[in-house]
C-alpha positions in Angstrom: 104.9 74.1 93.1 105.1 77.7 91.9 102.7 79.9 93.9 100.9 81.3 90.8 100.2 77.7 89.8 98.8 77.1 93.3 96.6 80.2 92.9 95.2 78.8 89.6 94.6 75.4 91.1 92.8 76.9 94.1 90.6 79.0 91.9 89.7 76.1 89.7 89.0 73.9 92.7 86.4 76.4 94.0 84.8 76.8 90.5 84.5 73.0 90.1 83.2 72.4 93.7 80.5 75.1 93.7 79.8 75.4 89.9 80.1 79.2 89.8 82.6 81.9 89.2 80.5 84.4 91.2 82.7 85.6 94.0 79.7 86.6 96.1 78.3 83.1 96.0 81.7 81.6 96.6 82.2 83.8 99.7 78.8 82.7 101.0 79.5 79.0 100.2 82.9 79.0 101.9 81.7 80.8 105.1 83.3 84.2 104.5 81.4 87.2 105.7 81.4 90.1 103.3 80.9 93.6 104.8 80.9 97.0 103.3 82.9 99.9 104.8 83.4 103.6 104.0 87.1 103.3 103.2 88.8 106.5 102.0 91.2 104.9 99.5 91.3 101.2 100.2 89.1 99.0 98.0 89.0 95.9 100.2 90.6 93.9 102.9 90.7 90.3 104.1 90.9 89.7 107.8 90.4 86.8 110.3 88.7 87.9 113.5 88.4 85.3 116.3 89.0 82.6 113.8 86.3 83.8 111.4 87.1 85.1 107.9 85.9 88.5 106.8 86.2 90.5 103.6 85.6 94.2 103.9 84.7 96.0 100.6 84.6 99.7 100.0 81.0 100.9 99.9 82.0 103.2 97.0 82.6 100.3 94.6 80.1 99.6 91.8 79.0 96.0 91.3 81.6 95.2 88.7 84.5 96.5 90.7 83.2 94.9 93.9 83.2 91.5 92.3 86.8 92.0 91.1 87.9 93.2 94.5 86.1 90.4 96.3 87.7 87.8 93.9 91.1 89.3 94.9 90.3 89.1 98.6 89.0 85.5 98.2 92.5 84.8 96.8 94.0 86.0 100.1 91.5 83.9 102.0 92.5 80.7 100.1 96.2 81.4 99.8 97.2 83.5 102.8 94.8 82.6 105.5 97.5 81.9 108.1 99.2 85.3 107.3 95.9 87.1 107.9 95.2 85.1 111.1 98.6 86.3 112.4 97.7 89.9 111.5 100.2 90.1 108.6 97.5 91.3 106.2 95.8 93.9 108.2 96.3 96.5 105.6 98.0 96.2 102.2 98.0 97.8 98.8 95.3 96.2 96.7 96.5 95.0 93.3 100.1 95.8 94.1 102.1 93.7 91.7 105.4 94.3 93.5 104.7 91.9 96.3 104.2 88.2 95.8 101.2 88.1 98.1 99.3 90.7 96.1 100.3 89.2 92.8 99.2 85.8 93.9 95.8 87.2 94.9 95.5 88.9 91.5 96.3 85.6 89.7 93.7 83.9 91.8 91.1 86.6 90.9 91.9 86.3 87.2 91.6 82.5 87.2 88.4 82.7 89.3 86.6 85.3 87.1 87.8 84.3 83.7 87.0 81.0 81.9 90.0 80.4 79.7 87.8 78.7 77.0 85.6 81.8 76.8 88.7 84.0 76.7 90.2 82.0 73.8 86.8 82.1 72.0 86.8 85.9 72.2 90.3 86.1 70.9 89.6 83.7 68.1 86.8 86.0 67.0 89.4 88.7 66.5 88.4 90.8 69.5 91.0 93.0 71.1 91.8 92.8 74.8 89.3 95.6 75.7 86.5 93.9 73.7 87.3 90.6 75.4 87.3 92.2 78.8 83.9 93.8 78.1 82.4 90.6 76.8 83.7 88.6 79.8 82.8 91.5 82.2 86.2 91.7 83.8 88.8 94.4 84.3 91.2 94.4 81.3 94.2 94.2 83.7 92.9 90.9 85.2 92.4 89.7 81.6 96.1 90.5 80.9 97.2 88.7 84.0 95.2 85.7 82.9 96.9 85.8 79.5 100.3 86.2 81.1 99.7 83.1 83.1 98.4 81.2 80.1 101.7 82.2 78.4 103.6 80.9 81.4 101.9 77.6 80.7 102.9 77.5 77.0 100.6 79.8 75.1 102.0 82.6 73.0 99.7 85.7 73.4 101.2 89.1 72.7 100.7 91.3 75.7 100.7 95.1 75.4 101.9 95.6 79.0 101.8 94.1 82.4 99.3 96.0 84.6 100.6 98.9 86.7 101.2 98.4 90.4 97.8 99.7 91.5 95.5 99.3 88.5 92.3 99.5 90.5 93.4 102.6 92.4 94.7 102.8 95.9 
């Protein structure tokens, strides 16, 4: 199974099981401790300490960005737990699309935060990508990743670009 498909299935499984797309509730429901730190440039990190999963978020993030970063880190928790447990994910470039591990976490975050039916409804109303992102309260780059994944599964949405390597900053 392709890893982006696994990311989609894992996100959908969480949404079905807990009945929410809220990454803060999902972290709580799955036993992941969320802590805020004064990172200089990093937005977030996933780590396993003594067998316990933690997500560290930058205290400089607003609520909207914190949710997106947390969704990304939950992707690491669901898809890359063993790598983190071995210390392989101690520090990495958030939203870097050049590594498969980061792209998989982005795909997970997009699937977690975006209901595809709601996205298609926005598009059917003639909204552009930015208006859809605003309506769905998600970063436009996550919305584009979701559309790219929908295209991979047979849709035909025109995409203006693929998000840059570090669209949420370093």
